[in-house]
C-alpha positions, 0 to 999 in steps of 0.5 A: 877222586871218584868212589870206585877209584878210592875203593880200588886203591884201598883194595890194592893197599890191603893186598900189598899189606897182606903180601908184606905181612906174609913175607915178614912173618916168615922172617920173624915168626915160626910156622906154629905161631904167627905171633911168636915174635910179638910174644917175646915182649912177655919176657919183659913183663909187657903184654903182647897187645902193649908190644904191638902198640909200641911198634905202632907208636914207633911207626906213628912217630916215623910218619909224623917225622916224615910228613915234616921232612924227608927221611934219611933212610932212603929204603923206607919211605912213608909208604912203607911205614904206612903199610907197616902200620896197617899190618900192625893194626891188623895183627893186633885186631887178629891177636885180640880176636883169637885170644 
């Protein structure tokens, strides 16, 4: 793969991840606080950062399993899980930078 193709794929992945994040944010957060759903873990004595990392660990576990065998849930392939992981990493980065 040539470098320019590599960067085009990365750019496409980032755009796809952003669009998915926008859609999910409408379902999970509220208009005044994009971190609303992530802050819910504080009721359990867990920090927001830890809550996001737990979600990342869930995705890493799924990726690990999907690289070894085909998934049972057919509507969430490894590509979707990787995109979710990208978004959680970016959400954590954004949360930390805004804190």
